[in-house]
N, C-alpha and C positions, 0 to 999 in steps of 0.2 A: 384532572387538574392541569391547568396551563402553566408553563414555566417561561420566564424570559430567557434570552440567550445566555445572560450571565448566570442565571440560576441553573440552567442546564449544564454550563461549563463547570460550575462548582460541584453540582451533583455527580456529573460523570467522573470528575477527578477523584472525588471521594469513593465512588463506586469501584473504580479501577483499583484503588488501593485496597479496598475491602476484598475484591475478587482475588487479588494476588496473595492475600493473607488468609483466605477463607477456604471453604470446601471446594470440591471439583466443579469445574465449569466447562462450557463448550464455547470454543473460539471458532468463528467462521470467517474465512477470507473470500471476498468477492472481487472479481476482476477479470482480466483478459489473459492473453498468453504469458504476460509477464508474471502474473500470479500463478497461473497453471505451472509455469516454470519447467517446461520440457524442451527437448532438442538443444536449445542454446546454452544449457549448462553442461552439455556433453557428458552426461552421466553423473555429474556432481549434484550436491543438494541445492535446491532453490531456497529462497528466503523463508518460505512458509515451513519447509522441513527443518531448516535451521532454527526457526522460532520454536517449533515443537521440541527440538532437542534441548534448547535452552530452558524452556518452561517445564516440560515434563521430566527431562533428565536432570539437568543441573539444579533447577530450583525444587526438584522433588515433588512436583505436582503430578504424580503418576496417574491420577484418575481423570485429569483433564482430557478433553477431546479436542483435537485441532483438525478442522475440516477445511480442505482446500476446494472451493467451488469455482475457481478460476476456469474460464473457457476460452480457448484460443479464438481470436477474431471477434470476441464479444465487445459490445458497446453498452453504455448505460441504458440506452433504449432497449436493447435486447434483454437486459436483466429484469426490467420491471414486470413483464408478464410471466417471468419464470421465478419470481422472487420466492414463492413458497417452496418450490422444488430445490432451489439452490441455497436457501437460507432458512426460511420459516419452519420447515419440517424438522429441523435439527434442534429447535428450541434454543437458539443461541443466547448466550449471556453477553458476548461481545461480537460485534460485526465490524470487520475491517473492509473498507471500500476503496478500490483504486481503479479508476477508469480514465480515459482521455487519449490514450495512444492510438486507438482506432477511431474514436469519436472525432478526432481532428480532421479526418478526411472531408467532413462537412464544411470545413473552412471557418473563417471568422464569423460568418453568418449563423453558424451552428452553436455558438457559445451560449446564447440565451436559452435555447432548448436544453443544452447540456446541463447548464446550471439548474434548471427546473428539475431535470431527471435525477441529478444527485440529491437535490432537496427531497424528492419523493422517496428515494432509497433510504435516506436518513429517517424520514417519517415512518416508513413501513417497518424499518428495523426497530424503531422505538415502540411501534404498535405491538410488536411481539415480545416486548420487554427487554430488548438488548441495548447495551451501551454501544455507541457508534464511534469508530475512529476512522476519519477520512485520511486518505493518502494522496499526495500529488504524484502524478506519473513522472518518472525520470526523463531527462532530456533525450532528444533524438537528433540524428543528423538529417540533412536535407535528403529526401527520397520521395519523389512523386509529390503527393499532396501533403506530405509531412515535412515540417521544418522546425528548427529550434525556436524561432519566433512564435510560431503558432502553438506549439506545445506549451510554451510559457503562458500564453493567454488562457489556455484551458486549465493549467495549474492554478492560475490566478482565480479562475472561476471556482475551483475547489476551495481555495482559501476564503473566498467571499461567502460561500455556503457555510463553511465552518464557523466563520465569525458571526454570521447572522443567526445561526441556530445554536451556537454555543457548543460546538463539537471540537474535540481534540483533533489536530491535524499533524500527520507525520509528513514533513516537507522534504521529500526526496529531491524534488527539483532544486530547491535552495541548497541542499547539501552537495549535490553534484555540481552545481554552478560554482560553489565555493572551492571545491576540489579541483575543478577544471581551471579556474583562474589561478590557483596556486601552482598547477602543473603546466600552465601556459598552453592548455589544450582548448579545442573549440567547445566541446560540450561535456567531455568526460576524460579522465586520465586514461592512458593506454591500458587496454585489457578489460576495462569495465563494460564495454559493449561487445557483443559477439557479432553483430551486424549493424545496420544503421539505426535500429530502434529496439533491439532485444538485449537486455543485460546478459552478460555471460556469468560464469560462476563467481568471478571476482565482483562483478556488479551486484549480484544477489547478496553476497556477504556484506557489501557496503550498505545495501538497503536494510538488511537485518540490523546492522549497528545503529542506523538512524532510527529505526523502529524501537529498538530496545532502549536507546537513550531517551526517546520521547516518553516511553512508559516508565522510565526510571529504573530499569532492571539490567542495564549494561554493566559489565564487570570485566575490566581488562585482564584479570587473572583467570577468567574462565576459558576452558578449551574452545568453546564455540566462539566467543568474542575475539579471542586472540588467534584464531585460525588464520594461517597464511595460505592464500589461494594463488597459486602460480598459474595464471590464465592469460596468456598474452596472445592467444589466437582470436582473431576477430577483426572488426573494422577499426581502422585508424581513427582515433578521436582526439 
């Protein structure tokens, strides 16, 4: 059965509410080194691990499986031929998708292909019965082929796919831009980035909060949501 974008959006919103109130499910996170979340957190938890603590621990969904399939250096193009290994074989109920930080080295000319690949990841996830949640990549500082302006173009492409296919989007890029503006910073408040494009532990916690708010399961009284991360080591931003 074919759905319009609006019908998909309503169906997915209903499905996520059902999932959070129903039996155990499998959550799969797809992405690059930001999702893999190693090295730059300096031993602290990354946003996927914090999500697992919030859902499996605090919300009592003990039977849920949270799978981190992020691979350092990966692009959306890399993911497509590996989709079964990194997602499909787990029988996911929900798939989170976040690419762009490495894809941007293709420049502005690569946006059209990137948009197509994100579209294909959504379609393949739906083909295995999963509800999809797209995520925009957080901002970056200028470093070689990476720039704040270019990453925003790729974040915009993610939003366009989300709108055209009726997919929920977790807009980290917008949340970081708002926080940076409030702090008078270039792309992120101090301590959110560990280098020019990898979030540190503080940045990962902020990503978690944006994710939980989007899903409607943030709670300022929870230990995970109210965690204070003292992480001022990293790039000035």
